[in-house]
C-alpha positions, 0 to 999 in steps of 0.5 A, spaced: 527 495 483 523 500 486 515 500 486 511 504 482 508 511 486 501 510 485 499 516 488 502 522 492 497 521 498 494 516 503 487 513 502 483 512 508 480 505 509 475 502 514 478 496 517 475 490 521 478 487 527 481 480 526 480 481 518 486 480 514 488 485 508 493 485 503 496 491 502 499 493 495 507 493 495 508 494 487 503 500 486 500 496 480 494 494 483 487 496 480 484 496 487 490 500 490 492 501 496 489 494 497 493 488 493 489 485 487 495 480 485 497 485 479 505 483 481 503 476 479 502 478 472 508 482 471 514 478 469 520 480 473 516 484 479 520 482 485 514 484 489 508 481 494 502 483 498 503 485 505 498 482 509 496 485 516 490 484 521 487 490 525 487 489 532 481 493 532 475 496 528 476 503 525 479 507 519 487 507 517 491 511 512 494 506 507 500 508 503 500 509 496 507 512 494 510 505 497 515 509 500 513 509 507 518 506 513 511 504 517 508 500 511 502 499 510 501 505 514 502 512 511 508 516 515 508 522 510 513 520 506 509 522 500 511 529 502 518 529 500 517 525 493 519 529 487 513 531 483 517 528 477 
């Protein structure tokens, strides 16, 4: 099962060193790119959040197309997706 493509562009998110964030892997979160637990509410979805803890304060670009080879961070994969 493939995740839902939430958006074909990343989102800039300000993160804090040492704080744990949960990135949405399914694409159904109302708070994309941050997980809101939607994957638990849809029967049959084999997804779970991807937790990450930044090593420094700053801004990161999180993937919304869910195709990144470097999740949760955008690697430009959205540029090669078809528009369908």
